[in-house]
Every structure is written in C-alpha cells, then in structure tokens.
VEXROVO-69469 format. One record per residue: x, y, z of N, C-alpha, C, O in turn. Coordinates in steps of 0.001 Angstrom, whole numbers, padded with zeros to 6 digits, always signed. Example, Ala and Ser with C-alpha at 12.3 -4.5 7.8 and 13.67 -1.06 7.14 Angstrom:
BEGIN
+013190-005690+007800+012300-004500+007800+013200-003300+007800+014236-003319+008465+012850-002250+007080+013670-001060+007140+012900+000030+007870+013409+001138+008039
//
This chain:
BEGIN
-045731-027907+008282-045891-026368+008559-045100-025412+008054-043872-025415+008137-045882-024436+007432-045155-023644+006657-044368-022536+007151-044837-022170+008229-043435-021902+006829-042616-020748+007725-043251-019379+007248-043526-019061+006091-043407-018698+008320-043687-017262+008200-042818-016636+007220-041799-017262+006924-043095-015183+006496-042067-014679+005672-040896-014269+007106-039698-014421+006865-041214-013877+008226-040458-013294+008745-039218-014214+009500-038077-013792+009687-039624-015315+009814-038865-016643+009970-038071-016902+009050-036906-017249+009248-038555-016777+008020-037592-016992+006473-036391-016099+006339-035277-016476+005977-036860-014427+006789-036204-013676+006710-034990-013580+008091-033824-013702+007714-035152-013422+009276-034550-014166+010284-033231-015515+009679-032019-015500+009893-033938-016419+009004-032956-017533+008889-032057-017032+007904-030975-017618+007908-032188-016067+007009-031261-015491+005623-030363-014470+006284-029259-014155+005841-030956-013942+007452-029588-013070+007777-028767-013800+008975-027644-013342+009181-029171-014818+009740-028162-015569+010328-027544-016371+009800-026907-016967+010668-027283-016870+008574-026153-017403+007548-025166-016346+007366-025527-015170+007416-024021-016648+007171-023063-015366+006750-022881-015818+005536-022793-017020+005288-022800-014815+004586-022957-014531+003088-021176-015135+002852-020389-014271+002465-020787-016127+003014-019350-016015+003018-018877-016208+001130-017868-015724+000617-019678-016833+000593-019772-016873-000835-019767-015275-001415-018801-014737-001955-020841-014775-001212-021116-013384-001663-020177-012248-001169-019968-011272-001889-019548-012389+000193-018419-011906+000400-017197-012008-000442-016582-011044-000897-016906-013243-000606-015598-013644-001894-016315-012885-002871-015913-011727-002988-017085-013158-003462-017362-012313-004861-017145-010900-005092-016689-010430-006134-017596-010061-003772-017584-008808-003954-016028-008397-003717-015563-007324-004101-015306-009373-003049-013949-008585-002780-013241-009226-003865-012210-008601-004118-013399-010189-004564-012610-010314-006173-013044-009377-006764-012188-008627-007232-014098-009113-006935-014806-007691-007572-014030-006274-007564-013775-005515-008499-013746-006183-006200-013494-005111-005802-012151-004925-006245-011699-003847-006631-011374-006262-006164-009777-006409-006579-009600-005944-007951-008868-005044-008362-010644-006953-008790-010631-006719-010180-010682-005203-010387-009701-004657-010892-011952-004348-009969-011886-003013-010343-010877-002303-009936-010452-001448-010713-010188-002482-008524-008963-001414-008368-007763-001739-009485-007112-000851-010035-007585-003171-009724-006567-003216-010703-006853-002643-012041-005981-001979-012602-008265-002894-012721-008302-002005-013770-008198-000906-013493-007474-000261-014251-008856-000124-012278-008288+001606-012371-006849+001874-012432-006304+002823-012995-006208+000745-011662-005005+001230-011549-004030+000994-013063-002965+001577-013265-004597+000133-013905-004195-000047-015213-004442+001171-015829-003528+001747-016419-005648+001672-015762-006243+002738-016721-005499+004002-016409-005090+004714-017327-005315+004298-015189-004726+005256-014445-003094+005434-014845-002592+006550-014977-002289+004099-015029-000960+004184-015596-001006+004813-017140-000237+005675-017567-001858+004312-017716-002135+004369-018936-002465+006117-019501-002225+006749-020530-003095+006394-018263-003399+007851-018748-004880+007937-019449-005246+008712-020333-005512+007053-018881-006838+007105-019636-007724+007505-018673-008722+008076-019113-007625+007329-017104-008536+007832-016330-008051+008720-015511-007165+008385-014726-008432+009734-015534-008054+011213-014995-008592+011197-013473-007889+011750-012627-009520+010731-013174-009724+010563-011747-009171+009970-011035-009696+010056-009924-008288+009330-011049-007438+008226-010193-005686+008751-010468-005156+009057-011536-005233+008720-009421-003711+009326-009642-002832+008631-008756-001743+008290-009217-003067+008395-007729-002164+007833-006716-002750+006678-005647-003908+006670-005229-001814+005801-005328-002465+004784-004629-002065+005159-003185-000944+005614-002957-003036+004959-002151-003135+005588-000934-002770+004448+000287-003732+003710+000498-001873+004229+000921-001329+003284+001824-000870+003877+003075-000217+004913+003203-001337+003011+004066-000804+003530+005596+000729+002692+005867+000971+001510+005623+001416+003473+006303+002829+002850+006632+002671+003444+008590+002366+004562+009004+002946+002448+009219+002998+002818+010249+001541+003624+011054+000575+002928+011366+001554+004967+011289+000411+005773+011795+000425+006942+010416-000212+007985+010554+000938+006764+009541+001040+007636+008430+000516+007318+006976+000779+006289+006354-000443+008599+006435-001022+008132+005031+000258+008714+004155+000938+009700+004441+000415+007762+002910+001119+008070+001789+000621+008025+000693-000237+007147+000607+000829+008744-000428+000588+008286-001932+001660+008249-002709+002589+009053-002786+001405+006944-003461+002103+006233-004219+002021+006540-005543+000917+006388-006067+002983+006963-006253+002416+007349-007926+002198+005910-008518+003029+005054-008213+001294+005617-009225+000761+004404-009816+002042+004029-010951+002237+002861-011285+002713+004944-011384+003813+004358-012253+004940+003746-011615+005669+002932-012182+005101+004195-010265+006313+003687-009546+005815+002132-008461+006523+001200-008081+004426+002392-008246+003963+001534-007304+003871-000036-008397+003491+000048-009565+004245-001236-007822+004161-002411-008594+002965-003358-008042+001846-002929-007761+003314-004519-007947+002462-005721-007324+002128-005308-005724+002785-004788-004822+000854-005781-005848+000657-005305-004087+000334-007272-003461-000520-008062-003865+001166-007420-002639+000803-008959-002086+000550-009024-000697+000900-008120+000062+000020-009940-000361-000096-010408+001332+001336-010456+001659+002155-010382+000742+001693-010566+002811+002972-010537+003366+003132-012107+003587+002156-012605+004147+004062-012908+003296+004512-014049+003408+005642-014085+004025+006141-013185+004701+006220-015526+003716+007640-015891+004579+008973-014299+003985+009297-013842+002889+009292-014019+005234+010365-013229+004614+011904-013932+005430+011954-014248+006618+012954-014041+004518+013641-014308+004976+014819-013485+005264+015455-012934+004365+015213-013368+006903+016261-012234+007384+017378-012578+006850+017745-013720+006572+018041-011404+006672+019257-011331+005929+020309-010894+007502+019842-010065+008283+021536-011474+007762+022271-011374+008935+022878-009665+008796+022522-008932+007873+023545-009366+009557+024318-007714+009583+023688-006770+008480+024274-006234+007540+021984-006677+008918+021685-005759+008086+020892-004836+008918+020626-005335+010011+020310-003336+008697+019634-002696+009675+018361-003099+010029+017807-003838+009215+017712-002787+011099+016621-003394+011618+015499-003170+010838+014578-003979+010949+015360-002037+009905+014267-001695+008998+014328-002647+007608+013360-002768+006858+015598-003286+007398+015637-004328+006168+014884-005762+006694+015506-006686+007219+014029-005758+006549+013224-007225+006962+014120-008343+006515+014647-009127+007304+014282-008382+005097+014879-009309+004603+014424-009749+003244+013877-008834+002629+014493-010867+002612+013825-010959+001089+012510-011942+001228+012381-012800+002101+011680-011680+000320+010550-012550-000132+010385-012976-001536+010943-012341-002430+009616-014061-001800+009943-014220-003415+008662-014086-003626+007769-014650-002995+008499-013063-004845+007320-012836-005385+007151-013225-006564+007838-012471-007252+006497-014166-007395+006394-014523-008683+007972-015088-009032+008477-015014-010152+008522-015568-008035+009580-015918-008792+011025-014995-008772+012199-015253-009037+010514-014150-008451+011510-012706-008139+011877-012445-006561+010990-012325-005716+013299-012368-006245+013688-012125-004678+013392-010601-004778+013824-009853-005654+012529-010241-003667+012332-008914-003669+013038-008559-002130+013190-009556-001424+013414-007453-001634+013777-006893-000557+012930-006315-000048+012393-005427-000710+012523-006540+001144+011370-005983+002410+011872-004885+003048+012917-005153+003641+011491-003660+003158+011985-002482+004006+010560-001961+004778+009527-001502+004291+010871-002178+005923+009702-001606+006758+009941+000152+006656+010757+000727+007377+009239+000732+005823+009808+002089+005856+009464+003115+007024+009965+004231+007162+008410+002450+007923+008199+003554+009097+009461+003291+009994+009835+004234+010691+010209+002018+010056+011146+001967+010690+012295+002606+010148+013253+002964+010833+012187+002767+008768+013500+003478+008167+013663+004979+008577+014667+005683+008465+012258+005344+009150+012424+007024+009001+012638+007220+010704+012593+008287+011318+012848+006047+011182+012955+006276+012790+011598+005960+013501+011694+005632+014684+010553+006003+013041+009344+005477+013719+009195+004003+014066+009736+003151+013361+008544+003714+015031+008202+002330+015389+008270+001437+014253+008065+001894+013129+008575+000031+014449+008106-000984+013472+006988-001384+013275+006189-001565+014194+006689-001625+011872+005226-002036+011678+004776-003112+011866+005382-004016+011289+003771-003448+012570+003204-004725+013187+002772-005251+011723+002397-004472+010845+002860-006652+011544+002299-007358+010499+001184-008349+010934+001262-009375+011610-000067-007628+010238-001160-008333+010502-002075-008978+009070-001635-009205+007943-003095-009109+009456-003930-009635+008201-004227-008448+007312-004939-008732+006349-003902-007358+007395-004268-006298+006302-002832-005744+005786-002777-005042+004776-001547-006128+006607-000543-005904+006037-000265-006146+004509-000867-007039+003911+000480-005492+004003+000833-006009+002383+002039-005503+001845+002368-004476+002440+002871-005850+000894+004261-005535+000591+003450-004603-000878+002376-004799-001448+004265-003833-001044+003926-003011-002287+005348-002730-002919+006234-001939-002595+005246-003697-003977+006628-004186-004634+006941-002704-005552+005976-002032-005916+008106-002347-005823+008188-001170-006832+008015-001526-008028+008168-002714-008312+007644-000558-009046+007220-000865-010303+008626-001448-010904+009731-001077-010510+008406-002391-011890+009539-002805-012935+010557-001436-013516+011774-001548-013662+009895-000353-013758+010477+000670-014416+011816+001570-013633+012698+002294-014095+011469+001122-012229+012490+001509-011435+013829+000804-011381+014952+001260-011162+013408-000457-011644+014735-001449-011851+015546-001569-010363+016745-001399-010139+014371-001951-009365+015023-001856-008071+014007-002834-007356+012898-002530-006915+014625-004087-007334+013723-005277-006878+013329-005084-005217+013937-005845-004465+012648-004410-004772+012252-004065-003603+010622-003788-003366+009787-003334-004147+010485-004273-001878+008816-003602-001694+008877-003077-000667+009929-003204-000041+007870-002349-000137+007677-001568+001094+006527-002487+001850+005467-002808+001313+006902-002829+003109+005941-003187+004153+004751-002131+004655+005044-001164+005358+003550-002368+004286+002577-001133+004276+001500-001950+005429+001113-003082+005139+001059-001311+006719+000011-001409+007366-001107-001633+006776-001851-002449+007319-001500-001063+005658-002700-001225+004666-002659-000821+003586-001840+000065+003342-003425-001260+002657-003514-000281+001573-005111+000345+001515-006090-000400+001561-005202+001715+001417-006257+002370+001557-006984+002605+000192-008034+003247+000168-006438+002095-000926-007138+002425-001820-006350+003544-003108-005178+003918-003073-007517+003954-004323-006938+004973-004805-007514+006321-004629-008725+006524-004550-006496+007345-004562-006633+008748-003982-006381+009702-005250-005369+009572-005937-007468+010773-005547-007096+011466-006506-006636+012932-005665-007346+013604-004918-005507+013120-005979-004713+014431-005252-005667+016041-005701-005845+017160-005219-006033+015322-006796-007002+016871-007761-008278+017375-006484-008602+018547-006290-008707+016474-005922-009813+016210-005087-009204+016918-003491-009965+017122-002546-007866+017188-003458-007530+017455-002091-006545+018767-002123-006079+019082-003218-006249+019455-001099-005529+020849-000896-004340+020482-000639-004189+019502+000091-003211+021165-001166-001810+021179-001213-001549+021669+000525-001926+022776+000911-000998+020871+001273-000590+021322+002471+000560+021748+002769+000721+022329+003842+001691+021539+001819+003255+021986+001717+003915+020960+002541+003268+020116+003161+004936+021013+002548+005776+019898+003480+006519+020731+004667+006739+021931+004829+006822+019503+005462+007216+020034+006960+008905+020459+006656+009633+020132+005719+009134+021191+007682+010667+021438+007619+011249+020265+007825+010731+019405+008538+012616+020080+007099+013331+019412+007128+012876+017724+006467+013530+016684+006547+011819+017913+005962+011418+016823+005048+012305+016017+004065+013189+016753+003626+012378+014692+003544+013367+014457+002940+013074+014679+001264+011932+014653+000805+013983+014845+000644+013518+015112-001055+012373+014243-001269+011295+014562-001772+012763+013009-000789+011535+012110-001413+009708+012098-000794+008729+011371-000965+009934+013009-000239+008580+013606+000734+008311+014801+000360+008032+015437+001376+008224+015637-000817+008465+016917-000796+007123+017776-000699+007142+019001-000583+005946+017007-000758+004435+017531-001006+003702+016825+000048+003975+015635+000208+002629+017485+000950+001664+016649+001782+000287+017712+001124+000241+018846+000648-000720+016634+001411-001976+016907+000945-002903+016802+002056-002558+016155+003046-004307+017494+001998-005110+017292+003060-006533+017125+002328-006945+018110+001714-007247+016060+002342-008507+015407+001873-009400+016118+002544-009108+017012+003339-010593+015734+002242-012166+016224+002791-012148+015959+004273-012699+016740+005049-011414+014679+004758-011729+014196+005886-010998+015008+006821-011309+014933+008010-009925+015896+006395-009025+016322+007073-007779+015425+007321-006984+015618+008240-007699+014509+006485-006325+013620+006642-005077+014021+006015-005147+014232+004805-004038+014159+006537-002831+014618+006035-002082+013518+005276-001754+012569+005988-001756+013444+004044-001304+012656+003243-000235+013041+002710-000199+014169+002218+001117+012031+002673+002233+012697+002360+002673+011846+000794+002611+010628+000633+003021+012652-000026+003120+012052-001395+004912+011347-001487+005917+012031-001297+004906+010086-001770+006197+009299-001621+006668+008979-002811+006111+008116-003489+007902+009716-003281+008436+009786-004433+009444+008415-004505+010639+008521-004230+008853+007155-004892+009789+006136-004840+011284+006200-005394+012247+005624-004888+011298+007126-006691+012519+007227-007611+013252+007789-007050+014402+007561-007424+013142+008610-006110+013989+009604-005133+014619+008681-004049+015786+008650-003656+013201+007697-003543+013732+006910-002052+014862+005674-002655+015654+005208-001836+014901+005171-004100+015972+004515-004348+017531+005091-004724+018551+004453-004985+017307+006494-004650+018656+007276-004815+019194+007863-003445+020151+008636-003449+018519+007456-002195+018934+007759-001127+019950+007041-000667+019649+005848-000706+021144+007244-000199+021940+006797+000140+022146+005718+001440+022811+004686+001525+021239+006454+002452+021015+005722+003614+020107+004446+003345+020527+003373+003780+018663+004477+002532+018377+003741+001847+019005+002337+001241+018739+001140+001344+019904+003077+000608+020933+001748-000265+021873+001140+000484+022524+000217-000006+022134+001664+002079+023209+000826+002887+022230+000124+003584+021602+000841+004363+021868-001148+003556+021351-001923+004436+022179-002456+005566+021887-002741+006727+023269-002505+004903+024226-003502+006020+024734-002545+006927+024854-001341+006702+025083-003266+008169+025637-002806+009452+026867-001977+009282+027445-001520+010268
//
C-alpha cells in the first residue's frame, strides 16, 4: 500500500536531522574562522570585533588580540591562587592559564556548561592565557553601533561602551591592557 504525500511529510519531520545539523554547524564554524582571518588581515571591513558573553555582560574582543576559541576541557587547579584563577589547561600542547574574568571583576563565578568556551589570547600578546566565557556570540561590527561612553571608575582596559540596534550594551575589552594590570598579573594569594 502506497503512502500518501502527507504521511511521507510527517515521517520526514519526525526524524531528527542530526547529520544536517552537524553539517550546518561545521559550515558555520568554517565561515566564522574565515571571517575572523579576513578581519585580522584587514580584508573584511564589516567585521571588527568578536562578541562574547562573560557572566551577564557582553564584551567585544579585538580579533588581533583574541586567539583560538576552544571548548572547556580539563582544568588543573593550582593551589594558593585567587578564585578567579581557575588553573591550567592544555590547548594543542600549550599550557594556558584560565581566568574567570567575571569573578576577577568581583562579579559571580561563571558557570561552565555546554556553551562555555575558553578564548585564548593571541600569540602576539605573548601571554599564555585564556578567558572563560559564558558563550561566544559571534562577530560584531562596531560601526553599526552607537558609542555609549564608559561608566565612571571603569578600568583602563574597558574604556568604551557601545549600544547595538537591539539596545544591548557592549563593553570593549582591551586584552593588551588587561595583561598589564598588576592585579591580573598577581594570581597568587
């Protein structure tokens, strides 16, 4: 007995498209890497910053300062360090210090879940470190945002804020200044 077209449609929707989802995810990741490389090379002027969520706050990272983005794996704790210094992890054979930047700023600890990532600092900063981020939000063009200024008493590494079309506030995070901050450099108790 032949199936009707509507029965075939229902069966097609009932099966999860796991293979298709994986393919789309790979394509998205490939496009993101290509766009980041183009922006670093100055070829693509539409893209200028990597958007991440750290705790409850949106941050913009320069593509020249942000390195590899990896899933959170095993982090080995280091005794006698501040709570915001989560420990060390191995990224492609390099030991990287992992910092909970939300906690470093005196906010709550960042929960680690399936969307959490570590954004390693670019090799040009010569600082083997990575920030634990709640999630990566993708590439953002600050030319499409309005300058919002900075809050009083903001640290020097966070001097500019922007507002996007959806009225979200984004803070620009200058990693080259973060690595010069004495408090950031002093991880021991």
